[in-house]
C-alpha positions in Angstrom: 18.9 -48.0 -10.5 18.7 -44.9 -8.4 19.8 -41.4 -9.6 19.7 -38.0 -8.0 19.7 -34.8 -10.2 20.0 -31.2 -8.9 17.6 -28.5 -9.9 15.9 -25.5 -8.4 12.3 -24.1 -7.9 11.3 -20.5 -7.3 9.8 -19.0 -4.1 9.3 -15.3 -4.8 12.6 -14.1 -6.2 14.5 -16.7 -4.3 15.7 -20.0 -5.7 15.1 -23.1 -3.6 17.3 -26.3 -4.2 15.3 -29.3 -5.4 16.6 -32.8 -5.8 14.9 -34.9 -8.5 15.3 -38.5 -7.2 14.6 -41.2 -9.8 14.4 -44.9 -9.2 14.0 -47.2 -12.2 13.4 -50.9 -11.4 12.0 -54.1 -12.9 8.3 -54.7 -12.5 5.0 -53.7 -14.0 5.6 -50.6 -16.3 4.5 -47.4 -14.6 5.3 -43.9 -13.5 4.8 -42.4 -10.1 5.6 -38.8 -9.2 5.5 -37.6 -5.6 6.8 -34.5 -3.7 4.0 -31.9 -4.0 4.1 -31.3 -7.8 1.6 -28.9 -9.3 -0.4 -29.6 -12.4 2.5 -28.4 -14.7 5.0 -30.7 -13.0 2.6 -33.7 -13.1 2.0 -33.2 -16.8 5.8 -33.3 -17.4 5.7 -37.1 -17.7 4.0 -36.9 -21.1 6.4 -34.2 -22.3 9.5 -36.0 -21.0 8.5 -39.4 -22.5 7.8 -37.9 -25.9 11.0 -35.8 -25.9 13.1 -38.8 -24.9 11.6 -40.9 -27.7 12.2 -38.0 -30.2 15.8 -37.9 -29.1 16.3 -41.6 -30.0 16.1 -43.1 -26.5 13.5 -45.0 -24.5 12.5 -45.0 -20.8 9.4 -47.2 -21.1 9.1 -50.8 -20.0 10.3 -50.1 -16.4 8.7 -49.1 -13.2 9.8 -45.5 -12.5 9.3 -43.6 -9.2 10.2 -39.9 -9.0 10.5 -38.0 -5.8 10.9 -34.2 -5.8 12.8 -33.3 -2.6 12.1 -31.6 -0.2 8.7 -33.2 -0.2 7.0 -30.4 1.8 7.8 -27.7 -0.8 5.3 -27.3 -3.6 7.0 -27.5 -7.0 5.6 -25.3 -9.7 6.3 -24.6 -13.4 7.9 -26.6 -16.2 11.6 -26.0 -15.4 11.9 -29.5 -13.9 11.3 -31.2 -17.3 15.0 -31.3 -18.2 16.3 -32.7 -14.9 13.5 -35.3 -14.9 14.4 -36.5 -18.4 18.2 -36.7 -17.5 17.4 -38.5 -14.3 15.2 -41.1 -16.0 17.7 -41.7 -18.7 20.6 -42.2 -16.2 18.5 -44.4 -13.9 17.5 -46.6 -16.8 21.2 -47.0 -17.9 20.8 -45.2 -21.3 24.0 -43.3 -20.8 26.5 -42.4 -18.0 28.0 -39.2 -16.8 30.9 -38.6 -14.4 30.3 -36.3 -11.4 26.6 -35.7 -12.2 26.4 -33.8 -8.9 28.3 -30.9 -10.5 25.4 -30.2 -12.8 22.3 -28.2 -12.1 19.5 -28.6 -14.8 16.7 -26.2 -15.7 14.5 -26.3 -18.8 11.1 -27.0 -20.3 10.9 -29.7 -23.0 8.7 -29.7 -26.0 7.4 -32.9 -27.5 10.1 -33.0 -30.2 12.9 -32.7 -27.6 13.7 -29.0 -28.0 14.2 -26.9 -24.9 12.2 -23.8 -24.1 13.2 -20.9 -21.9 12.1 -20.8 -18.3 11.7 -18.0 -15.8 13.9 -17.2 -12.8 17.2 -18.4 -14.2 19.0 -15.3 -12.8 17.9 -16.2 -9.2 19.2 -19.7 -9.7 22.5 -18.5 -11.0 22.9 -16.2 -8.0 22.3 -19.1 -5.7 25.2 -21.0 -7.3 27.7 -18.1 -7.1 29.7 -19.7 -4.3 29.9 -23.1 -6.1 32.8 -22.4 -8.5 32.8 -26.0 -9.8 29.1 -26.3 -10.5 27.7 -26.2 -14.1 24.3 -24.6 -14.7 22.6 -26.3 -17.7 19.9 -24.1 -19.2 18.1 -23.6 -22.6 20.1 -21.6 -25.0 17.5 -18.8 -24.8 18.4 -18.4 -21.1 22.2 -18.4 -21.5 22.6 -14.6 -21.5 20.6 -14.4 -18.3 22.5 -17.2 -16.6 25.9 -15.7 -17.5 25.2 -12.5 -15.6 26.8 -14.0 -12.5 30.5 -13.7 -12.7 32.6 -16.9 -12.5 29.7 -19.3 -13.0 30.0 -22.2 -15.5 27.1 -22.1 -17.9 26.1 -24.7 -20.5 23.4 -23.6 -23.0 21.8 -26.3 -25.0 19.0 -26.2 -27.6 17.6 -29.7 -27.2 17.6 -32.8 -24.9 19.8 -34.7 -27.4 22.4 -31.9 -27.5 22.4 -31.9 -23.7 23.0 -35.6 -23.6 25.8 -35.4 -26.2 27.5 -32.6 -24.2 27.3 -34.5 -20.9 28.9 -37.5 -22.6 31.9 -35.5 -23.7 32.1 -33.5 -20.4 30.7 -30.3 -21.9 34.0 -29.4 -23.6 32.5 -27.5 -26.6 29.6 -25.4 -25.3 30.7 -24.7 -21.7 31.4 -21.0 -21.0 32.6 -19.2 -17.9 30.5 -16.1 -17.4 32.1 -12.7 -17.3 29.4 -11.3 -15.0 27.4 -8.1 -14.9 29.7 -5.5 -16.5 30.2 -7.5 -19.7 26.5 -7.3 -20.5 25.7 -3.8 -19.5 25.3 -1.4 -22.3 24.8 2.3 -22.2 21.4 3.0 -23.6 20.1 6.3 -24.8 17.3 7.7 -22.5 13.9 6.5 -23.6 11.8 8.8 -21.4 10.5 12.3 -22.5 12.6 15.3 -21.5 11.3 18.1 -19.3 12.7 20.6 -21.8 9.8 19.7 -24.2 7.2 20.9 -21.6 6.6 24.6 -21.8 5.7 26.4 -18.6 4.4 24.4 -15.6 7.4 25.4 -13.5 5.5 24.7 -10.3 4.7 21.1 -11.4 8.3 20.6 -12.4 9.5 21.8 -9.1 7.2 19.5 -7.2 8.3 16.5 -9.3 11.9 17.4 -8.7 11.2 17.2 -4.9 9.4 13.9 -5.4 12.4 12.5 -7.4 14.9 13.8 -4.8 13.2 12.1 -1.8 11.3 9.3 -3.5 8.0 10.9 -2.3 4.6 9.8 -3.5 2.7 12.4 -5.6 -0.7 13.2 -7.0 -1.3 15.4 -10.0 -4.8 17.1 -10.1 -5.8 19.2 -13.1 -8.2 19.7 -16.0 -8.2 17.4 -19.0 -5.3 18.0 -21.3 -3.3 20.1 -18.8 -0.2 17.9 -19.1 -0.5 15.7 -16.0 0.4 12.4 -17.7 3.2 14.0 -19.8 4.9 15.4 -16.7 4.7 12.1 -14.9 6.2 10.3 -17.9 9.1 12.8 -17.8 9.8 11.9 -14.1 12.1 8.9 -14.8 14.4 11.1 -16.9 15.5 13.0 -13.7 15.9 10.0 -11.5 19.5 8.9 -10.7 20.9 5.9 -12.6 20.3 2.5 -11.0 23.1 0.9 -9.0 24.3 -2.5 -9.9 22.4 -4.1 -7.0 19.2 -2.4 -8.0 19.6 -3.5 -11.6 20.2 -7.1 -10.6 17.3 -7.0 -8.1 14.8 -5.5 -10.6 16.0 -7.9 -13.3 15.4 -10.9 -11.0 11.8 -9.8 -10.4 11.1 -9.3 -14.1 12.7 -12.7 -14.8 10.6 -14.4 -12.2 7.5 -12.7 -13.7 8.7 -13.8 -17.2 8.1 -10.2 -18.4 11.6 -10.3 -20.0 11.7 -12.1 -23.4 14.5 -14.6 -23.1 15.2 -14.5 -26.9 16.1 -10.8 -26.6 17.2 -10.6 -23.0 18.3 -7.3 -21.5 18.9 -5.8 -18.1 16.3 -3.6 -16.4 18.9 -0.9 -16.6 16.5 2.1 -16.5 14.2 3.0 -13.6 10.9 1.1 -14.3 7.9 3.2 -15.1 4.8 1.1 -14.8 1.4 2.6 -15.8 -1.3 -0.1 -15.4 -4.8 0.5 -16.9 -7.5 1.6 -14.5 -9.4 -1.7 -15.1 -6.5 -3.7 -13.5 -7.5 -6.3 -11.0 -6.0 -6.6 -7.5 -4.0 -9.7 -8.5 -2.4 -7.9 -11.5 -1.5 -4.9 -9.3 -0.4 -6.5 -6.1 0.5 -10.0 -7.3 -0.7 -13.5 -6.6 -2.8 -15.8 -8.8 -2.3 -19.5 -9.2 1.5 -19.2 -9.7 1.9 -16.4 -7.1 3.5 -14.1 -9.7 4.6 -10.5 -8.9 2.2 -7.7 -9.6 2.8 -4.2 -10.9 3.9 -2.9 -7.5 6.8 -5.3 -7.6 7.6 -4.8 -11.3 7.8 -1.1 -10.4 10.4 -1.9 -7.7 13.2 0.8 -7.8 11.1 2.9 -10.1 7.7 4.6 -10.4 4.2 3.1 -10.3 1.9 5.6 -12.0 -1.9 5.3 -11.8 -3.6 7.5 -14.4 -7.2 8.4 -13.8 -6.9 7.4 -10.1 -10.7 7.5 -9.2 -11.5 5.1 -12.0 -9.6 2.3 -10.3 -11.5 -0.1 -8.1 -11.5 1.1 -4.6 -10.5 -2.2 -3.1 -7.5 -2.4 -5.5 -6.4 1.1 -4.4 -6.7 0.1 -0.7 -4.4 -2.8 -1.3 -1.6 -0.4 -2.1 -1.5 1.0 1.4 0.7 -1.7 2.9 3.2 -1.9 0.0 3.5 1.9 0.1 4.5 1.8 3.8 6.5 -1.4 4.0 8.3 -1.5 0.6 7.3 -5.1 0.1 4.2 -7.1 -0.5 3.5 -10.5 1.2 1.0 -12.8 -0.4 -0.5 -15.5 1.8 -2.1 -18.7 0.6 -3.1 -21.9 2.3 0.0 -23.6 0.8 2.4 -20.9 2.1 3.4 -17.2 1.7 5.7 -15.3 -0.7 7.2 -11.9 -0.2 8.0 -9.7 -3.2 10.0 -6.5 -3.0 7.9 -3.4 -3.8 10.0 -0.3 -3.0 8.5 2.2 -5.5 7.4 5.8 -5.9 3.7 5.9 -6.3 2.4 8.6 -8.6 -1.1 9.3 -9.7 -3.2 11.7 -11.8 -6.8 12.7 -11.8 -9.3 15.3 -12.7 -10.6 17.6 -9.9 -14.2 16.6 -10.6 -16.3 14.3 -12.9 -16.5 16.9 -15.7 -12.9 17.8 -15.1 -13.1 21.6 -15.2 -13.7 22.8 -11.6 -10.1 24.2 -11.6 -10.3 25.7 -15.1 -10.5 29.5 -15.2 -12.0 29.5 -18.7 -14.5 26.6 -18.7 -17.4 26.3 -16.4 -17.8 23.3 -14.2 -21.1 21.4 -14.7 -20.8 19.2 -11.6 -23.2 19.4 -8.7 -21.6 19.5 -5.2 -22.7 16.0 -4.3 -21.1 14.7 -7.6 -17.8 16.1 -6.5 -18.1 14.6 -3.1 -18.9 11.1 -4.6 -16.0 11.5 -7.0 -13.4 12.3 -4.3 -14.9 9.6 -2.0 -13.5 7.0 -4.4 -10.1 7.8 -2.8 -10.0 7.0 0.9 -8.5 9.3 3.4 -5.8 6.9 4.6 -4.6 6.5 1.0 -4.6 10.2 0.3 -2.8 10.7 3.6 0.1 8.6 2.3 0.6 10.9 -0.7 3.3 13.4 0.2 2.9 15.8 -2.7 -0.6 16.8 -3.8 0.0 19.0 -6.8 -2.4 21.3 -8.6 -1.8 21.3 -12.4 -3.1 24.5 -14.0 -4.4 24.6 -17.5 -1.9 25.9 -20.0 -2.4 29.3 -21.5 -2.3 28.8 -25.3 -0.4 32.0 -25.9 2.6 30.7 -23.9 3.0 27.7 -26.3 5.0 29.9 -28.6 7.7 30.6 -26.0 10.6 28.1 -25.8 13.1 30.2 -23.9 14.5 29.4 -20.5 13.4 25.7 -20.5 15.4 23.5 -18.3 16.4 20.1 -19.6 16.0 16.9 -17.5 19.8 16.6 -17.4 20.0 19.9 -15.5 17.3 19.0 -13.0 18.9 15.6 -12.6 22.1 17.1 -11.3 20.2 18.8 -8.5 18.4 15.6 -7.7 21.7 13.8 -7.5 23.0 16.4 -5.0 19.9 15.8 -2.7 20.3 12.0 -3.1 24.0 12.3 -2.1 23.0 14.1 1.2 20.6 11.2 1.9 23.2 8.5 1.1 25.5 10.1 3.7 22.6 10.5 6.2 21.5 6.8 5.9 24.8 5.1 5.3 24.5 3.0 8.4 20.9 2.0 8.0 18.7 0.2 5.5 16.9 3.4 4.6 17.6 4.9 1.2 15.3 8.0 1.0 13.8 10.7 3.2 10.4 9.3 2.5 11.3 6.1 4.3 12.3 7.7 7.6 10.5 6.7 10.8 8.9 9.4 13.0 11.8 9.3 15.4 14.3 9.6 12.5 12.2 12.5 11.0 12.4 14.4 14.3 16.1 13.9 14.5 16.9 14.7 10.9 14.4 17.6 10.3 16.3 20.0 12.6 14.7 23.4 12.8 14.8 26.5 15.0 12.0 27.4 17.4 10.3 29.8 14.9 10.1 27.1 12.2 8.9 24.5 14.7 6.1 26.9 15.9 5.1 27.5 12.3 5.0 23.8 11.5 2.8 22.9 14.5 0.5 25.9 13.9 0.0 25.0 10.2 -0.6 21.3 10.9 -3.3 22.2 13.5 -5.0 24.6 11.1 -5.0 22.0 8.3 -6.2 19.3 10.7 -3.3 17.0 9.6 -2.9 13.6 11.2 0.3 12.6 12.9 1.3 10.7 9.8 0.5 13.7 7.6 2.5 16.0 9.8 5.6 13.8 9.6 5.2 13.4 5.9 5.3 17.2 5.6 8.5 17.2 7.6 10.0 14.6 5.3 9.2 16.7 2.3 10.7 19.8 4.0 13.8 17.8 4.7 14.1 16.9 1.0 13.6 20.6 0.1 16.5 21.5 2.4 18.6 18.8 0.8 18.1 20.4 -2.5 19.5 23.6 -1.0 22.4 21.6 0.5 21.3 22.7 3.9 21.6 20.8 7.1 18.7 22.5 8.8 15.1 22.8 7.8 13.9 26.4 7.5 10.6 28.1 7.7 10.5 28.6 3.9 11.1 24.8 3.4 8.2 24.1 5.6 5.9 26.6 3.9 6.7 25.0 0.5 6.1 21.5 1.9 2.7 22.5 3.5 1.4 24.0 0.2 1.5 20.5 -1.2 -1.2 19.4 1.3 -3.7 22.2 0.4 -5.4 20.3 -2.4 -8.5 19.0 -0.8 
């Protein structure tokens, strides 16, 4: 008997329809699986047979052929266990279901028949949003994730046996119709540090306010203990709240990466702040590996990727960031195909000015030789440094100022100004795919960074004296445009340019 079961596989954050075609016939007992399965899918036979036996059924004694269609798409992961088991049971006549084409099955089986959660359920649910009559059958641990899509019929089951029993009675007891995004969203208290807890450092706070307003990349350089990392960790507290589309997109990425624990599922409702260790490999940072999983650049999508101790990272790893920083995505190519992951993030970094760390300290003497400093800075390539809009000097804190707590601005106050600047950008780019000033092309930068002849002369003269590249010059103009937005001004003035140029004086 022939049976076709619907399921899905992942390609990046996208869900690709897969048909599990099962043919059970008389003949020498055997099992053949075709359709480009990976090792996890090939091993599913042993899991499925054991789970079926534990559920009180049997699929042995027949010749079974399984085709995973389309045959030219490589099938990865263990989410095809459940559709394979259902298909084998139906093909062997163990039970019958009306309108089996309505159902889409996802789930990994354990040997005792229990269902384990799988990754990427949200992407599958979004692919079924137009099919109002379809029923998505998932493990119970994935039911919250699946029910994020409004109007979708979701059936959560804990075991293969429970799934069979529900199918027999047309899913009358456990079937739910999801209420969608808003029913799951909860207002959480901010989990990031507040700028009001940082005494002094007004210049650094101002620079980070500009970075947050225009989504500009930044580099903090200062002595050990000067507060570089603390300031960076406060940055998400002044970023605007994520939109519904951003929340869904970020949650899809984390779901595909399985960085969300299904047993305690929650939205990625706050701007991600990813801070990988400096020993991170290229695969962990950019993505890839055997399963082509997203890396830190994609997990930081719509948020901040912060690289502390920047020169300690492998140089090849840092160089791999150049394309994602420009394109807002990362494309991973393999012989079997390619996958594109979203990677629109703000790149932040922190480092000491020299190996000993004290060349910028007014009280401690630097012990580094000149060639040591050259080697230290050479770990960061010119092209990478050129892509960092704000290069910020972080002075060491005067201990006597730690007693003063007056006049400290909270993150909420700074956030209001950031929102004003972002509103200007939303209106400016409402007819394009661009979201922030930092993403403007050179042509758009010339059009939007309007200035008078005096300001233009100042910009060209300063760029020539600083030997800036064309990219560096346009990045200065983008920062100046953001500074003007913070003033709610349509034109870029000379003072805006002067402030923007000072963030390129570090090296």
